[in-house]
C-alpha positions in Angstrom: -1.5 14.6 -7.1 -0.2 16.9 -4.4 -1.2 19.9 -6.6 -4.6 18.5 -7.5 -3.8 17.0 -10.9 -4.8 13.5 -12.2 -1.9 11.0 -12.4 -1.6 8.4 -15.1 1.5 6.4 -14.1 3.5 3.5 -15.6 2.6 0.4 -13.7 5.4 -1.3 -11.9 5.3 -4.2 -9.5 4.5 -3.1 -6.0 2.8 0.2 -6.8 -0.4 -1.2 -5.4 1.4 -1.5 -2.0 2.0 2.2 -2.0 -1.1 3.7 -3.5 -4.8 2.7 -3.6 -5.4 1.7 -7.2 -8.8 0.0 -7.2 -12.5 0.8 -6.4 -13.9 3.9 -4.9 -10.6 4.8 -3.1 -8.5 4.8 -6.3 -6.2 7.9 -6.4 -4.4 7.3 -9.8 -4.5 5.1 -12.8 -1.7 3.0 -14.4 -0.8 2.0 -17.9 1.3 -1.0 -19.0 2.4 -0.1 -22.5 2.6 2.8 -24.8 -0.6 1.6 -26.5 -2.4 1.2 -23.1 -1.2 4.8 -22.2 -2.6 6.2 -25.5 -6.0 4.4 -24.9 -6.1 5.6 -21.3 -5.3 9.2 -22.2 -8.2 9.2 -24.7 -10.5 7.7 -22.1 -9.6 10.1 -19.3 -9.7 13.2 -21.5 -13.1 12.4 -22.9 -15.9 14.6 -21.7 -17.9 11.5 -20.5 -15.2 10.6 -18.0 -14.4 14.1 -16.7 -16.3 13.8 -13.5 -14.7 10.4 -12.6 -11.2 11.8 -13.5 -11.8 14.9 -11.2 -13.0 12.6 -8.4 -9.8 10.5 -8.6 -7.7 13.6 -8.7 -9.4 15.0 -5.7 -8.9 11.8 -3.7 -5.2 11.8 -4.8 -4.8 15.3 -3.5 -6.3 14.4 -0.2 -4.3 11.2 0.1 -1.0 13.0 -0.5 -1.8 15.6 2.0 -2.9 13.0 4.6 -0.2 10.4 3.9 2.8 11.7 2.0 4.0 15.0 3.4 7.6 15.7 4.4 6.5 15.2 8.0 5.3 11.7 7.1 8.4 10.9 5.2 10.7 12.0 8.0 8.7 10.0 10.6 9.0 6.9 8.4 12.7 7.4 8.0 13.2 7.8 11.7 11.1 4.7 12.3 13.3 2.7 9.9 16.5 4.0 11.6 15.0 3.0 14.9 15.1 6.4 16.6 
């Protein structure tokens, strides 16, 4: 995402607390099984879905650069440590 690519990620509990997964703000897509992954790869690589895939990738790029830089991570770590 940080380099502008589309991310198809294995779903795990709590991922929706870290990343926007639904609606117009979605920045990635998740799969739940190898079969689901295969279906989603076909879906996202089809020409009909190219525009939507690129929009999600662009939102992911912006989200990472606005919310997940090293500066953000260091600030969060310092907050957790109470400094």
